[in-house]
C-alpha positions as CSV (number, residue, x, y, z in Angstrom):
1,X,-0.2,0.4,0.1
2,X,1.4,3.5,-0.8
3,X,2.7,5.7,2.0
4,X,0.6,9.2,2.6
5,X,1.4,12.8,2.9
6,X,-0.9,15.3,3.6
7,X,0.8,18.6,2.6
8,X,-0.7,22.1,4.1
9,X,-0.2,24.7,1.6
10,X,0.0,25.2,-2.1
11,X,1.9,27.6,-2.9
12,X,5.6,26.9,-5.1
13,X,7.3,24.9,-2.2
14,X,4.2,22.9,-1.5
15,X,3.0,22.4,-5.2
16,X,7.0,21.5,-6.2
17,X,7.2,19.2,-2.9
18,X,4.1,17.4,-4.2
19,X,5.3,16.7,-8.0
20,X,8.5,15.2,-6.4
21,X,6.7,13.1,-4.2
22,X,3.8,11.8,-6.3
23,X,6.7,11.1,-8.5
24,X,8.9,8.8,-6.2
25,X,5.2,6.8,-5.7
26,X,3.7,8.6,-2.2
27,X,0.3,8.9,-2.6
28,X,0.3,13.3,-1.8
29,X,-3.0,15.5,-0.9
30,X,-2.7,18.9,-0.9
31,X,-4.8,21.3,1.5
32,X,-5.6,24.8,1.1
33,X,-7.3,27.0,3.0
34,X,-8.2,29.8,0.5
35,X,-10.5,29.2,-2.7
36,X,-7.7,29.7,-5.0
37,X,-3.8,27.6,-5.2
38,X,-0.7,29.6,-5.6
39,X,-0.7,30.9,-1.8
40,X,1.1,34.5,-2.3
41,X,1.3,33.8,-5.6
42,X,-2.3,34.0,-6.3
43,X,-4.5,36.1,-8.8
44,X,-6.9,38.9,-8.9
45,X,-9.5,39.5,-11.9
46,X,-11.3,42.6,-11.5
47,X,-13.4,44.1,-14.8
48,X,-11.1,43.0,-17.3
49,X,-7.9,43.2,-15.8
50,X,-5.1,40.7,-14.1
51,X,-2.8,41.4,-11.7
52,X,-0.3,38.7,-9.7
53,X,-1.3,39.5,-6.5
54,X,2.3,38.4,-4.9
55,X,5.5,38.0,-7.0
56,X,5.7,40.0,-10.1
57,X,9.3,39.3,-11.0
58,X,10.8,36.3,-13.3
59,X,14.4,35.9,-12.4
60,X,16.9,32.9,-12.0
61,X,15.0,30.8,-15.1
62,X,18.1,28.3,-14.7
63,X,16.3,27.4,-11.3
64,X,12.9,26.6,-12.9
65,X,14.3,25.3,-15.9
66,X,16.1,22.6,-13.6
67,X,12.7,21.9,-11.9
68,X,10.5,20.8,-14.5
69,X,13.5,18.8,-16.3
70,X,13.4,16.6,-13.4
71,X,10.0,15.6,-14.9
72,X,11.2,15.5,-18.4
73,X,9.7,18.5,-18.6
74,X,10.4,22.1,-19.8
75,X,8.8,25.4,-19.1
76,X,7.6,26.1,-22.3
77,X,4.8,22.9,-22.2
78,X,3.1,24.9,-20.2
79,X,3.4,28.8,-20.4
80,X,5.5,31.5,-22.5
81,X,8.5,33.6,-21.3
82,X,9.3,36.3,-22.5
83,X,12.6,38.2,-21.9
84,X,11.9,42.1,-21.0
85,X,13.8,44.9,-22.5
86,X,14.6,47.1,-20.9
87,X,14.1,44.9,-17.6
88,X,13.3,47.6,-15.5
89,X,13.6,51.2,-14.6
90,X,14.9,53.4,-11.8
91,X,13.8,56.7,-10.9
92,X,15.6,59.1,-9.1
93,X,14.2,62.5,-9.4
94,X,11.4,64.4,-12.2
95,X,12.0,62.8,-15.3
96,X,15.1,61.8,-13.8
97,X,16.0,57.9,-14.8
98,X,18.2,55.1,-15.3
99,X,16.7,52.5,-17.6
100,X,18.4,49.2,-17.1
101,X,18.2,46.4,-20.2
102,X,18.6,43.6,-21.1
103,X,22.3,42.3,-21.8
104,X,25.4,43.1,-20.1
105,X,27.2,45.2,-22.7
106,X,24.1,47.8,-22.8
107,X,23.8,47.8,-18.9
108,X,27.8,48.5,-19.1
109,X,27.0,51.7,-21.2
110,X,24.2,53.4,-18.7
111,X,27.0,53.1,-16.5
112,X,29.6,54.4,-18.4
113,X,27.3,57.2,-19.0
114,X,27.0,58.0,-15.2
115,X,30.3,56.8,-13.9
116,X,33.2,56.8,-15.7
117,X,35.6,54.2,-15.7
118,X,32.3,52.3,-13.7
119,X,31.7,50.1,-16.9
120,X,35.4,48.0,-16.2
121,X,34.2,47.6,-12.4
122,X,30.8,46.7,-13.1
123,X,32.2,44.0,-15.5
124,X,35.0,42.5,-12.6
125,X,31.6,42.6,-10.3
126,X,29.5,40.6,-12.2
127,X,32.4,38.0,-13.2
128,X,32.5,37.3,-9.9
129,X,28.7,37.2,-8.7
130,X,28.6,34.5,-11.7
131,X,31.9,33.0,-9.9
132,X,29.2,32.9,-6.5
133,X,26.1,31.9,-8.7
134,X,27.3,29.0,-9.9
135,X,28.5,28.1,-6.8
136,X,25.4,29.0,-4.9
137,X,23.6,27.2,-7.6
138,X,26.1,24.1,-7.9
139,X,27.0,23.9,-4.1
140,X,25.3,25.3,-1.5
141,X,21.2,26.2,-1.8
142,X,20.9,22.6,-3.0
143,X,21.7,21.5,0.3
144,X,19.2,20.2,3.2
145,X,20.5,23.1,5.7
146,X,21.3,20.3,8.3
147,X,24.5,20.2,9.0
148,X,27.4,23.4,8.7
149,X,29.7,21.3,6.6
150,X,27.7,21.9,3.7
151,X,28.7,25.5,3.3
152,X,32.5,23.7,3.6
153,X,33.2,22.8,-0.4
154,X,36.5,23.4,-2.3
155,X,34.8,26.0,-4.1
156,X,33.5,28.3,-1.0
157,X,36.5,27.7,1.0
158,X,37.9,30.3,-1.9
159,X,35.0,32.6,-1.1
160,X,35.1,32.0,3.0
161,X,36.2,36.0,3.3
162,X,32.9,36.9,1.1
163,X,31.0,35.9,4.1
164,X,32.3,38.2,6.8
165,X,31.7,41.6,3.9
166,X,29.1,42.9,2.8
167,X,27.2,43.9,-0.3
168,X,26.8,47.6,1.0
169,X,31.0,47.6,1.7
170,X,31.8,45.8,-1.6
171,X,29.5,47.5,-3.7
172,X,30.6,51.4,-2.1
173,X,34.5,50.0,-1.9
174,X,33.9,50.2,-6.2
175,X,31.5,52.2,-7.1
176,X,31.3,56.3,-5.7
177,X,28.0,57.1,-8.1
178,X,25.4,56.8,-5.4
179,X,22.4,56.2,-8.1
180,X,24.8,52.8,-9.4
181,X,25.1,52.4,-5.7
182,X,20.9,52.2,-5.5
183,X,21.1,49.7,-8.2
184,X,23.5,47.7,-7.1
185,X,22.4,47.0,-3.7
186,X,18.9,46.5,-5.1
187,X,18.8,42.6,-6.2
188,X,19.6,41.9,-2.5
189,X,16.3,43.0,-1.4
190,X,14.9,39.8,-2.9
191,X,16.7,38.1,0.4
192,X,14.9,40.5,2.7
193,X,17.6,42.0,4.1
194,X,19.8,45.2,4.1
195,X,22.7,45.7,2.3
196,X,24.4,46.5,5.0
197,X,23.9,43.0,6.5
198,X,24.0,40.5,3.3
199,X,27.3,39.0,3.2
200,X,29.4,40.0,0.1
201,X,28.3,35.9,-1.6
202,X,25.1,36.8,-2.2
203,X,26.1,39.3,-4.4
204,X,24.5,36.2,-7.0
205,X,21.7,38.3,-7.2
206,X,23.8,40.6,-9.0
207,X,23.8,38.2,-11.7
208,X,20.7,36.5,-11.5
209,X,19.9,40.8,-12.7
210,X,22.4,41.9,-15.0
211,X,23.9,38.2,-16.2
212,X,20.8,36.2,-16.2
213,X,18.6,39.0,-17.1
214,X,14.4,39.7,-16.2
215,X,11.3,37.9,-17.5
216,X,7.6,37.9,-18.1
217,X,5.3,34.4,-18.5
218,X,2.9,35.4,-21.0
219,X,-0.5,36.5,-18.5
220,X,1.5,36.5,-15.4
221,X,3.3,34.8,-13.0
222,X,0.1,32.6,-11.9
223,X,1.1,30.9,-15.1
224,X,3.7,29.3,-13.0
225,X,1.2,28.5,-10.1
226,X,-0.8,26.8,-12.4
227,X,2.0,25.0,-14.7
228,X,2.8,23.3,-11.8
229,X,-0.5,22.3,-10.7
230,X,-1.0,20.8,-13.8
231,X,2.1,18.8,-13.5
232,X,1.0,18.1,-10.3
233,X,-2.0,16.8,-11.3
234,X,-0.8,14.5,-14.3
235,X,1.7,12.8,-11.2
236,X,-1.8,12.2,-9.6
237,X,-1.7,15.0,-6.4
238,X,-5.2,15.8,-5.2
239,X,-5.7,19.1,-4.1
240,X,-8.2,20.6,-1.7
241,X,-9.3,23.9,-1.7
242,X,-11.6,26.1,0.9
243,X,-9.9,23.1,3.3
244,X,-7.9,25.3,6.5
245,X,-6.0,23.2,8.7
246,X,-7.2,23.2,12.4
247,X,-4.3,20.4,13.8
248,X,-1.8,18.0,13.1
249,X,-2.4,14.9,15.1
250,X,0.2,13.5,16.9
251,X,0.6,10.5,19.0
252,X,3.4,9.2,20.5
253,X,5.9,11.4,19.1
254,X,4.6,10.8,15.6
255,X,2.5,12.4,13.4
256,X,-0.7,10.8,12.0
257,X,-2.5,13.3,10.0
258,X,-4.3,16.5,9.9
259,X,-7.7,18.0,10.7
260,X,-9.7,20.0,8.2
261,X,-13.4,21.0,8.4
262,X,-13.4,18.8,11.2
263,X,-12.4,15.9,9.4
264,X,-9.4,14.0,10.5
265,X,-7.3,13.0,7.2
266,X,-4.8,10.1,8.2
267,X,-1.4,10.3,7.0
268,X,2.0,8.8,7.1
269,X,3.8,12.0,6.5
270,X,2.9,16.0,6.8
271,X,4.3,18.4,5.6
272,X,3.7,21.8,6.2
273,X,4.3,25.0,3.3
274,X,2.2,27.0,5.4
275,X,3.6,29.6,7.5
276,X,6.4,28.0,9.9
277,X,5.2,29.6,13.3
278,X,1.3,29.5,12.5
279,X,2.5,25.7,11.6
280,X,3.8,25.5,15.1
281,X,1.0,26.4,16.7
282,X,-1.4,23.7,14.9
283,X,0.2,21.5,17.5
284,X,0.3,20.9,21.0
285,X,3.1,23.0,23.5
286,X,5.3,20.0,23.8
287,X,5.7,19.4,19.8
288,X,6.7,22.6,18.9
289,X,10.8,23.3,17.9
290,X,10.8,26.7,18.7
291,X,9.5,29.2,21.3
292,X,7.8,32.4,21.1
293,X,11.2,33.9,22.0
294,X,12.9,32.4,18.8
295,X,10.6,34.0,16.5
296,X,10.9,37.2,18.0
297,X,14.7,37.4,17.8
298,X,15.0,36.5,14.2
299,X,15.2,39.4,11.5
300,X,12.1,39.1,9.5
301,X,12.0,40.0,5.8
302,X,9.7,43.1,5.2
303,X,5.9,43.0,5.1
304,X,4.0,45.4,2.3
305,X,1.6,47.9,0.9
306,X,0.2,47.1,-2.4
307,X,-2.0,48.3,-4.4
308,X,-3.8,46.9,-7.3
309,X,-4.8,49.6,-9.8
310,X,-6.9,49.5,-12.8
311,X,-5.9,52.8,-15.2
312,X,-8.7,54.0,-18.1
313,X,-5.4,55.1,-20.5
314,X,-1.7,54.1,-21.1
315,X,0.8,55.4,-18.8
316,X,3.9,56.9,-20.0
317,X,7.3,57.4,-18.6
318,X,7.5,53.9,-17.0
319,X,8.3,50.4,-17.7
320,X,6.8,47.3,-17.1
321,X,9.1,47.0,-13.8
322,X,9.6,50.5,-12.6
323,X,11.8,51.2,-9.1
324,X,11.6,55.0,-7.2
325,X,14.7,55.4,-5.3
326,X,14.2,59.5,-5.1
327,X,14.4,59.3,-1.2
328,X,16.7,58.0,1.3
329,X,16.7,54.4,1.3
330,X,18.7,54.2,4.7
331,X,15.8,56.1,6.4
332,X,13.5,53.5,4.7
333,X,15.3,50.9,5.8
334,X,16.0,52.2,9.3
335,X,11.9,52.1,9.8
336,X,11.8,48.7,8.7
337,X,14.5,47.3,10.5
338,X,16.1,49.5,13.4
339,X,12.8,51.4,14.3
340,X,9.5,50.0,13.1
341,X,7.2,52.4,11.7
342,X,5.1,53.5,8.7
343,X,8.2,55.6,6.6
344,X,7.8,59.1,5.7
345,X,8.8,59.4,2.4
346,X,8.9,55.7,1.2
347,X,10.7,54.1,-1.6
348,X,7.9,52.2,-4.0
349,X,8.0,49.9,-6.7
350,X,5.7,49.9,-10.0
351,X,4.7,47.4,-12.1
352,X,2.9,48.0,-15.3
353,X,2.4,44.2,-17.0
354,X,0.2,45.4,-19.4
355,X,3.1,47.2,-21.2
356,X,4.4,44.0,-22.3
357,X,1.2,41.9,-21.7
358,X,-1.7,42.3,-23.6
359,X,-3.9,40.0,-21.4
360,X,-3.3,42.2,-18.5
361,X,-6.1,44.9,-18.8
362,X,-8.1,45.9,-21.6
363,X,-7.4,47.5,-24.9
364,X,-6.1,51.2,-24.0
365,X,-6.2,50.7,-20.3
366,X,-3.1,50.2,-18.3
367,X,-2.4,47.5,-15.2
368,X,-0.6,49.0,-12.2
369,X,0.5,47.2,-9.2
370,X,2.5,49.5,-6.3
371,X,4.3,48.5,-3.5
372,X,5.7,49.9,-0.6
373,X,8.4,47.7,1.6
374,X,7.4,48.1,5.3
375,X,7.9,46.4,8.7
376,X,5.8,43.8,10.0
377,X,4.1,43.8,12.5
378,X,2.5,47.7,12.1
379,X,-0.8,48.8,12.7
380,X,-2.8,48.6,9.4
381,X,-6.0,50.9,9.1
382,X,-7.7,51.6,5.7
383,X,-6.7,54.9,6.2
384,X,-3.3,54.7,6.6
385,X,-3.9,52.8,3.2
386,X,-5.5,55.9,1.9
387,X,-2.7,58.4,3.0
388,X,0.0,56.5,1.7
389,X,-1.3,55.4,-1.4
390,X,-2.3,59.4,-2.0
391,X,1.6,60.3,-1.0
392,X,3.0,57.8,-3.7
393,X,0.8,58.7,-6.2
394,X,1.5,62.2,-5.8
395,X,5.2,61.5,-6.4
396,X,4.6,59.1,-9.0
397,X,2.5,61.9,-11.1
398,X,5.4,64.7,-10.5
399,X,8.1,61.9,-11.2
400,X,7.1,60.8,-14.4
401,X,5.1,64.0,-15.7
402,X,1.6,63.1,-15.2
403,X,-1.3,62.7,-14.4
404,X,-3.2,59.6,-12.9
405,X,-5.6,59.9,-10.0
406,X,-8.2,61.4,-12.6
407,X,-8.0,58.1,-14.7
408,X,-8.1,55.3,-12.0
409,X,-11.4,52.8,-12.3
410,X,-10.7,50.9,-9.3
411,X,-8.2,50.1,-6.6
412,X,-7.7,47.3,-4.3
413,X,-5.2,47.1,-1.4
414,X,-3.3,44.0,0.2
415,X,-1.0,44.5,3.4
416,X,-0.1,43.5,6.8
417,X,-4.0,42.2,7.9
418,X,-4.3,40.8,4.6
419,X,-1.2,38.8,4.8
420,X,-2.3,37.4,8.0
421,X,-5.7,36.6,7.7
422,X,-4.8,35.1,3.9
423,X,-1.7,33.4,4.6
424,X,-1.3,33.5,8.3
425,X,2.2,35.1,8.1
426,X,4.2,35.6,11.0
427,X,3.6,39.3,12.0
428,X,2.1,40.0,8.3
429,X,5.5,39.1,6.6
430,X,5.7,39.2,3.0
431,X,9.1,37.7,2.4
432,X,9.8,35.4,5.2
433,X,13.2,35.4,7.2
434,X,15.6,37.4,6.1
435,X,18.8,36.0,4.9
436,X,21.6,37.5,7.1
437,X,24.9,35.8,7.9
438,X,23.4,34.4,11.4
439,X,19.8,33.3,9.3
440,X,22.1,31.2,6.5
441,X,22.0,27.8,5.7
442,X,22.0,25.5,8.5
443,X,20.6,28.4,11.1
444,X,17.3,28.7,9.2
445,X,14.3,26.8,10.5
446,X,15.0,23.2,10.1
447,X,12.9,20.8,7.0
448,X,13.0,18.1,9.6
449,X,10.8,18.4,13.0
450,X,13.0,17.2,15.9
451,X,9.9,16.7,18.0
452,X,7.6,15.0,15.7
453,X,8.5,11.8,14.3
454,X,6.8,12.3,9.8
455,X,6.5,16.1,10.2
456,X,8.4,18.5,7.8
457,X,8.4,22.1,6.7
458,X,9.2,23.9,3.0
459,X,9.0,27.4,2.0
460,X,10.8,30.5,2.7
461,X,11.1,30.3,6.3
462,X,13.3,27.3,5.9
463,X,16.1,26.5,3.2
464,X,16.9,28.0,0.8
465,X,15.3,31.7,2.0
466,X,12.9,33.5,0.6
467,X,11.8,34.4,-3.4
468,X,10.0,32.1,-5.6
469,X,13.6,30.1,-7.3
470,X,14.2,29.3,-3.2
471,X,10.3,28.0,-2.8
472,X,10.6,25.9,-6.0
473,X,14.6,24.4,-4.7
474,X,13.3,24.2,-0.6
475,X,10.1,21.8,-2.6
476,X,13.0,19.9,-3.6
477,X,15.0,19.6,-0.8
478,X,12.0,18.6,2.0
479,X,11.0,16.1,-0.8
480,X,14.2,14.3,-0.8
481,X,14.3,14.0,2.9
482,X,11.3,12.4,3.2
483,X,12.1,9.8,0.4
484,X,15.7,9.2,2.7
485,X,13.4,8.9,5.9
486,X,10.0,7.7,4.8
487,X,10.9,5.2,1.8
488,X,7.9,3.5,-0.3
């Protein structure tokens, strides 16, 4: 008889794990509390507009290719991928922006215009970043975070000093132009930490940015969720929606299943891709690995205030991805990490998928997504959301020299309270736990429970960390652990 596995949540890591486990011969059922699968990567459809609620950046295409290749498939079997050109633009003032195009050669020209001699420095910096990327992808991120020895390889020993310096130090040592510095420090924000807290080794994110480029799945990132769902179902996975988990059953130190909607579902293994902290609250106190103090002492990645806006006209002077760095990054970062509060003058990011994908908005209209990074755990009210929408839209109109407010058909918002309600997210964080030196690899929450036999975890609070590609990898890592501990 097949061994059974119940999986909590249907985000990228859960879906990925379900595929690997079903392929290995397990009977797999996914339980999703919401009406739609996808976790943070769900979709909003309204008045002919389509928005990705969560991730909007498709980076590290090789990780997606590797995932599908494990099943003798390709991403192109499921969705169409377009490389964006430009990848994104960054505003520093009114009508003042730098455009990052789709090849390193073009980016070097843009850098040289800003700072004489910087193109040569950029070339060297990206060569080093590529070397780090190759080591990270081949030697490090596909390790399960069990032992410190996972970090010790012939390749990483040569890079040891990079774990004790920071991205901020490395970038500012080579580049003097503040605008270029901001662009080079930006990718580590995907890791959920400040450049000053992120080890130099993580410059591999700069290679992901400038070396590999930025892509867009036609019809949005949700197409990737649908692709993995399709693969999972091909492999025999059962998916239940509107199925919140009320408790994880443990008998004599062994999990025997879950309770959902007052029904008990027995299984040999329980795997949670839901919020790690929340999952442990589904257990009796003695079966939890991590205390309240443990979670309180961790550095979490930011939460976000998001707006999904339908405009009745095409917008000008923006690209598919546009960043607004016209205010002091350090002051905003302080309001996230050092003195948690709503920032006075927030940096923000805007995405206009309809710039390159006509399926996301009616003809002649524009779909806009606006994001402000925030400290987790802040007060979240409708009044605050409205205040900050007006703040960023006023700045947006001024910086891009256009008037948009009277062209808004509708807007929806999503913030800390929604992250808690929809995802049981700890303090309403959006991206998980930051990848700082002391929260890397084996120092992150474990994939396998030390207290309960047969209980496993996956997703952005465990290894390898925040982001969509790491979530796919996390699904593979935990499925390998399960297969090794619970052979068919």
